[in-house]
SEKOLTI-364610 format. One line per field, with one value per residue (C-alpha): y, x, z; residue in one letter. Coordinates in steps of 0.001 Angstrom, whole numbers, plus 524288, in hexadecimal, padded with zeros to 5 digits. Layout:
N
v (Y,...)
u (X,...)
w (Z,...)
aa (a,...)
//
This chain:
441
v (82D0A,82B2C,81E3E,81BCA,823BD,81C2B,80F79,812F4,816D1,80A19,802B7,80AE0,8083B,7FA5F,7F7DB,7FFE5,7F723,7EBDD,7F05D,7F205,7E652,7DDA5,7E3E0,7E34B,7D502,7D51F,7D8BD,7CF16,7C68B,7C7C9,7BF82,7B6C5,7B2F6,7A6A8,7A5A5,79CD4,7AA8A,7A511,7B016,7AB57,7AF51,7B13A,7A2CA,79C41,7965B,79D1A,7A0B6,7AE8F,7AEAA,7AA63,7B217,7A700,7A40D,797BE,78AE6,780F7,784C8,77F09,78857,78856,77DCD,78259,78C5E,78686,79029,795D1,7A3B6,7A565,7A7E4,7A610,79F81,7A5A9,7A990,7A643,79FF9,79C03,7910F,78340,77BB4,77CC8,774DC,7780C,7722A,76AA6,77473,779D2,77A4E,78708,78B89,798B1,79BDC,79D14,79747,7948D,7992A,79DF0,79831,7941A,78BD8,7838B,7754E,76F17,77077,76A5E,76FA2,76A70,768A3,77265,770A3,775B4,77C41,78873,78F3D,79270,78D75,78845,78FC3,79116,787FD,7847A,77CAE,774E7,765B4,760A8,7640F,75CB2,75DC1,757F8,750E8,75D2E,7645D,76479,76C1A,7735C,7806D,7875A,788F6,78331,77CD4,78484,78444,77BC4,777A1,76D67,76536,7577A,74FE1,7549B,74AF3,74E31,74A4A,74495,750A1,75A35,75B41,7661D,76AB4,77674,76FDA,77BB4,7789D,771C7,77B69,77D16,77263,76E82,76347,75CBA,74F4B,747D5,74D3B,7401A,73F6C,735CD,739C8,73C5E,749F2,74475,73B70,73AF9,732CC,73388,73EC1,745A1,74BDB,74590,746DC,73AF2,7314E,7336B,7384A,7469D,74B21,7563E,75AC1,756E2,75BE0,76488,75E59,75095,74E17,741D8,73C98,7301F,73102,72C77,71E91,72681,7324E,73952,74842,750E2,75B2C,76ACB,77071,760C4,763A6,7717D,77151,7678A,76CCD,75E80,75524,756FD,74AF6,746C2,73932,7383C,729FB,725D8,7288E,73599,73F26,74C77,7577E,76242,76FFE,776B1,7682E,769E9,77792,77DE0,76EAE,76B22,75FD1,76091,752E2,74C4F,73FBE,74138,7342C,73291,73041,73DED,746A0,75378,75E30,76A76,775DF,775EF,78432,7869F,77934,7735A,76770,76407,756B8,750B2,74194,73E2B,738F9,73D1E,7454D,7442C,74E9E,74FEE,7522B,75A9A,76147,763BA,767DC,77387,776F2,77583,76ACD,75FA7,752E7,744C4,73B93,72EBE,72846,71C0E,71E1E,72C8C,73588,7418E,74E2F,75C08,765FE,7740D,77AFA,779FA,7829A,77796,76E40,75F37,759A4,74B73,742CE,73581,72CF0,724E8,71A96,71921,70EC9,71621,70D73,71078,71AF5,720A8,72F0C,733B4,725F3,71F4C,7207E,71323,71867,71F71,72963,72F76,73C6B,73FF9,73E2F,74C01,74387,739F9,73520,726F7,71EED,717C7,708FB,70771,710E3,70819,70410,71023,71673,72551,7257E,72706,734D5,73FC7,7419F,7345A,733D4,7253B,725DB,718F1,71503,719A6,71924,70C39,71186,71A61,722BC,72940,733AA,73CC2,7431A,74E2E,7536E,756C4,74D48,7487E,74C19,74093,73CCF,7409C,73C44,73F71,74CC4,7532E,75646,75477,759A6,758B0,760DF,76FF6,7743A,78113,78AF2,792A7,79F5F,79D43,7A770,7AA39,7AC95,7AA4B,7B752,7B83E,7B7F3,7BE4A,7BE06,7C807,7C3B1,7CF1A,7CCDA,7CDA3,7D631,7E14C,7E081,7E150,7ED29,7F18F,7F11A,7F645,8038C,80443,800A4,80C2D,81580,812E7,813DD,82113,825EE,8212E,829C4,834BB,8369B,8344E,83D61,847CB,84568,8473A,855A7,859FC,85600,85EDF,86A62,86AC0,8699D)
u (79DCB,7ACD4,7AD9C,7A31F,7AA24,7B67D,7AF61,7A98B,7B8C8,7BC69,7B23B,7B256,7C1FD,7BFCF,7B73D,7C054,7CDF0,7C6C0,7C091,7CD86,7D439,7C81B,7CA68,7DA89,7D81B,7CF87,7D8E1,7E33D,7D8C8,7D925,7D5B3,7E121,7E2A4,7E852,7F32C,7E670,7DF20,7D675,7D14F,7CF0F,7CC08,7D5F6,7D4E3,7D704,7C8CA,7C156,7C2A8,7BB8C,7BF7C,7C8A6,7D275,7D9CA,7DBB0,7D206,7D539,7D37D,7D25A,7D4D1,7D014,7D99A,7D77E,7D38F,7C82A,7BAB9,7B116,7B139,7AA26,79D83,7A18B,7B090,7B0D5,7A59B,7A646,7B660,7B62F,7C58F,7C4A3,7C30D,7C409,7C1D6,7C5B9,7BFE3,7C8C2,7C104,7C244,7B86A,7ABCB,7A330,7A049,799E0,78FFD,79368,7A19B,7A353,79739,79AE8,7A865,7A546,7B3C1,7B24D,7B129,7B46A,7B370,7B73D,7AF03,7B709,7ADBA,7A4C2,79798,78E20,78C8C,7844C,77F36,783EF,79051,793F7,78945,78C19,798D9,79755,7A39D,7A309,7A3A4,7A76C,7A4EC,7A949,79D93,7A2F4,79BF7,79B9D,7915A,7838D,77B35,77C9D,77673,76E53,773E8,7807F,78583,77C2B,780C9,78BFA,7881B,7951F,79141,78B53,7895A,78B35,78AB7,78480,78E04,7880D,78606,77D65,76FC7,76C5B,76C63,76756,75CB6,76316,770FF,77422,76ADA,77004,779C5,77692,77FDC,77E58,7762D,7786A,77862,77C63,77953,776D0,774C8,76AC1,765B5,76772,76760,7686B,7624A,76631,76E13,763E1,76363,75883,75559,75C61,75044,74E6C,74202,74285,74A05,7511C,75BA4,75A58,7692C,766FB,76F08,76853,75FFC,75828,75483,75066,74ADD,74AF0,744D6,73FC4,73C85,72FB1,731EE,73743,73C44,73CB0,745B4,74AC2,74B0F,74AE6,75899,758CE,75778,7587B,74F8A,74237,73BA4,7382F,730CF,72DF4,72E5B,7207E,72818,726F2,71CA5,71FD5,72614,729E7,726FB,73270,738A5,73695,7358F,73FCD,74349,7457B,73B91,73079,72980,72576,71F17,71A1F,713CE,70931,7115F,71374,70863,70EC9,71533,718B2,718E6,722E7,72340,72539,729D0,71F06,7233D,71CBF,717DA,715DC,71235,707EC,6FC52,6EDEC,6E95C,6F685,6FFE8,70849,6F9FF,6F7D2,704B5,703F0,6F52E,6F858,704AF,6FFCE,70826,705CB,7027D,7041D,6FC1B,7017E,6F4F0,6F15F,6EAC3,6EB8E,6F3A5,6ED88,6F51B,6F25F,6F842,6FD8E,708A4,716BA,721E3,72C53,730D1,73193,73FA7,73D3C,74373,745D9,73FBF,749B2,74576,74F10,752BF,7506C,758CD,76489,76CB1,77493,7717C,771F0,7752E,7686B,761D0,762FE,762A0,76FEF,76DA6,77834,77BA7,78004,77180,76AAA,76012,75BAD,74E96,74FC0,74803,751B9,751C2,74820,73D2C,7309D,734D6,73628,7287A,73005,72D3A,71F81,71FE1,72698,72C63,732B9,72B19,723A8,71651,71C61,72A4F,72FF8,72615,72B3F,738F8,73C7F,74579,73CF6,746A7,746C0,74F86,750E9,75C8A,769BE,7759E,77B3E,78741,7900A,78B15,7926C,795C2,79D06,799DA,79D2F,79806,79E0D,79B65,79189,7962E,79618,78754,78104,781F2,777FA,77863,772A9,76C6F,77801,76E37,779DD,77DF3,78C9B,79149,79BCC,7A407,79B60,7A00E,7A305,7AA41,7A4C6,7B00F,7AAB1,79E7A,7A5FE,7ACBB,79F93,79902,7A541,7A4B9,7979E,79729,7A10D,799E2,78E35,794DB,79B17,78F53,786AF,792B1,79151,7822F,782B0,78E65,7854F,779CB,77FE7,787CF,77984,7738F,77CB8,77CBC,76F98,770F0)
w (2AA86,2A78D,2AA39,2A047,2981F,29824,29835,28AB7,2846D,287F4,2826D,275BD,276FB,279D0,26E72,26264,267FD,26749,25997,25410,25999,252B5,245C7,24746,24A1C,23DF3,23766,239E7,236D1,229D1,21EEE,21B2A,20A28,2078E,1FCA2,1F46C,1F3E1,200CD,2093C,217BD,224FD,22E3D,2339C,228D8,228E1,22035,211E5,20F61,20018,1F609,1EC3F,1E558,1D891,1D7FD,1D0F7,1DC9C,1E923,1F60D,201E9,20D49,218EE,2255D,21D6A,2243C,21CEA,20F12,21054,20726,1F7C5,1F8FF,1EC3F,1E649,1D6F8,1D764,1CAD9,1CA94,1D48B,1CDA2,1DC55,1E984,1F51F,2034F,20E64,21954,22103,21AEA,22030,21C73,2106B,20D0B,2047D,1F3E1,1F63E,1E8E3,1E2DC,1D2F8,1D515,1C752,1C4A7,1CF6B,1CCC5,1D9FF,1E930,1F509,2008B,20CC4,216CC,21571,21CCE,21250,2055A,20683,1FC72,1EF5D,1F345,1E571,1DD96,1CE56,1D000,1C1CE,1C09F,1CDCE,1CAE6,1D783,1E711,1F203,1FBD2,208A5,21337,21B06,214C9,21B3C,20FF0,20363,201E1,1F5F1,1E8D0,1EE57,1E256,1DA25,1CB16,1CC64,1BDEB,1BDDA,1C946,1C706,1D349,1E0AC,1ECDE,1FA5B,2053C,210C9,21AC4,211BB,2169D,210D7,20080,1F9C5,1EFAC,1E774,1EA62,1DCC5,1D479,1C902,1C7DC,1BA60,1BA31,1C7BB,1C677,1D1DD,1E178,1EB32,1F7B6,202C0,21077,21B3D,213B8,20478,1FAD7,1EA5B,1E18D,1D2E5,1D5A6,1DCDF,1E8F3,1F358,2029A,20A9E,20775,1F81F,1FB3B,1F828,1EA02,1EE45,1E142,1D567,1CFF7,1C596,1BB81,1BC90,1AF4C,1B512,1C2E5,1C9B0,1D6BE,1E2F0,1E4FB,1F2C7,1EBC1,1F22E,1F231,1E569,1ED7C,1EB61,1E11D,1DED8,1D136,1D031,1CBEA,1C136,1B2DA,1ABBF,1AFC7,1A84A,1ABB1,1B9E3,1BD74,1CE1A,1D1E5,1DA55,1E696,1E669,1EDC7,1EDE9,1E5C1,1EC51,1E84D,1DEB3,1DB1B,1CD63,1CDF1,1C23C,1BDE0,1B089,1B295,1A7C5,1A90E,1B675,1B9C4,1C8A4,1CE2B,1D540,1E34C,1E19A,1EB09,1ECE2,1E2C1,1E719,1DEDC,1D21C,1D134,1C3CA,1BE69,1B385,1AEDA,1A0B0,1A50D,1B171,1B188,1BDF1,1C060,1C276,1CE74,1D349,1D8E9,1CC0D,1C353,1CC15,1CD8C,1BE6C,1BE0C,1C8AD,1BFD2,1B2EF,1B042,1A464,1AB5F,1A6FE,1AE44,1AFD0,1B600,1AD7C,1A20A,1A312,19ADE,19CDD,1A07B,1A248,19A5D,19E0B,19702,19CD9,19895,1981D,18E5B,190EC,1916E,19009,19A10,1A052,1ACD3,1B25C,1BC62,1C551,1CEDF,1DCA5,1E3A0,1D9F1,1E1EF,1D599,1D0F8,1C3E8,1BE66,1C418,1B7E0,1B1AB,1A440,1A621,19BE6,194BF,19BBD,18E6D,189E8,1892F,1897B,190B1,18D91,18E3E,199C8,1A1D9,1A29C,1AE24,1AC9A,1AD50,19C48,1984B,19945,19788,18939,18A6A,1917A,18D9F,19B14,19B9B,1A8BF,1A94D,1B0F9,1B9CD,1B365,1C079,1CA80,1CF87,1D0BD,1DB36,1D1A6,1C694,1BE16,1B59C,1AAD7,1A431,19997,1A1A6,1A3EB,1AE07,1B82A,1BF67,1CD3D,1D955,1E811,1F3F7,1F70E,1EC57,1DDDE,1D143,1C171,1B968,1AF2A,1AA36,1AA1D,1ABC5,1B771,1BD43,1C55E,1D055,1DA45,1E516,1F167,1FB27,2000B,2029F,210E7,2161C,22256,22915,237D8,24114,24AFE,25719,25E4A,2565E,25C91,268D5,26611,26274,26DE5,275E1,26EFD,26FD5,27FF3,27FE2,27775,2819F,28D45,28B13,284B6,28F03,29943,292A5,2910A,29FF2,2A24F,29A99,2A24B,2AF93,2A971,2A554,2B24C,2B9BB,2B118,2B2D8,2C1AB)
aa (m,k,q,r,t,m,t,g,w,i,l,i,t,l,a,l,v,l,g,v,w,i,f,t,s,h,s,s,q,a,d,q,t,t,s,a,g,f,v,l,n,d,s,g,t,r,l,i,s,y,q,g,s,g,g,s,v,t,v,p,s,g,v,t,t,i,d,s,g,v,f,a,n,n,r,s,i,t,n,v,s,l,p,n,s,v,t,t,l,g,s,r,v,f,s,g,a,t,n,l,r,s,v,t,l,g,r,v,t,s,i,p,a,d,t,f,q,n,c,m,s,l,t,q,v,s,i,p,s,t,v,t,s,i,g,s,q,a,f,y,g,c,a,a,l,g,s,i,s,v,p,s,g,v,s,s,i,s,t,d,a,f,g,e,c,n,n,l,t,s,i,s,a,s,n,s,f,y,s,s,y,d,g,c,l,y,n,s,s,g,s,r,l,i,l,v,p,p,g,k,s,s,i,s,f,s,g,n,l,r,t,i,g,a,k,s,f,s,y,n,r,n,i,r,t,v,t,l,p,n,s,a,d,s,i,e,a,g,a,f,t,n,s,a,v,n,s,i,t,i,p,k,s,v,v,s,i,g,s,q,g,s,w,k,p,g,e,l,y,g,y,q,k,s,a,a,s,k,f,a,s,a,n,g,i,t,f,i,a,l,d,p,g,s,g,s,t,s,s,s,d,t,g,s,s,t,t,s,g,i,t,n,n,d,d,p,d,s,p,d,d,d,d,d,n,s,n,n,d,d,p,d,e,p,d,n,n,n,s,n,s,n,s,s,k,n,n,n,s,s,s,k,n,g,g,n,s,s,n,s,s,k,n,g,g,s,s,a,s,g,v,a,s,r,g,s,n,g,s,g,g,s,s,t,a,g,g,a,g,r,s,y,n,g,k,d,a,t,p,k,t,a,d,t,n,i,d,p,r,y,a,m,c,g,v,l,l,l,l,g,i,f,i,m,v,s,g,n,k,r,k,l,t,i,v,n,k,k,s,k,e)
//
């Protein structure tokens, strides 16, 4: 019995000694704060918080990880440079830093959700070639961004990554996952339109276009008129949901149109007995038939007003982005109602929306337009300014994360402590059983 009791006490003592040692070792490894206000872990590899005066900030070399929200809502920083040693960013690192103008991202492997959310003054971001993904709302509400260049290694971009970037007019990409045409984002072959930048006022489609992707127009509030080319064959659900498109021409080649939610254009041009006519009939949309000798329409009440636009037929083989339209509209003009030079002899004047039934069928790049001004194009894994613009408060759906790791040595102490107590209790219980047995005899 004495041996069991002694073993239990030894284990309990060992657990207490280890616990004290672990606690004191943690105390000796306290976070360090540099003279510039960076709070780092003991090894200097993790940036935990920033307490500096702001302005132009250069993160110390050797840091590999930036914790979540380190610069979030900091309105004193204007420029941040991360060293090449940084590979990992937490979420919301710069979220709400409204005066941040430029960032160099070191060699990070991803831009997580909400990283630059509502950084309204951000005009330039140098995205390194090491980045493979751009998360949900990563640049949401960055109203001053004019263009973004997607690096070659990026294989995943969230559709809402650039939501409410109201001056973003160009996204350039060319890798095995993405491509671009006229400043819009496509899959690598150019057959599926993925995203129309929020700031674009007109669009020319890729000559390989077949599918209008889900939510591709949802974040654009400027384009009012769209004419799809004859190469298109499907419109995915939600492609135009929440968009400003009020007049659309859909060719006979489109055989599938998914639900578009509450989107209801003022005019839908198409052919009788086509997917377009069925969609218009099912959703109470005014349908204007383009069949030869037919001018019939099916009327319905619509709550939106029509804004005139242009239909530009660009050369689908041209790699140019926003300047691909041959009419070269003056960006200072608030209303671009002029037709371009190659648009089938300017038949646009005969229709409200500027969308002629055949003026773009021979070109791979049909186009649409609206009323917003353009920003500058960018290249080489970076972004450039598009001028001042509105910013919107997006929801912050990403929870704040913290370092909640528990030293496994504490678990070991707990096991030793519980084992010691168990041995002592079981030994004493057995001793009491023997004593009771003898007393009965």
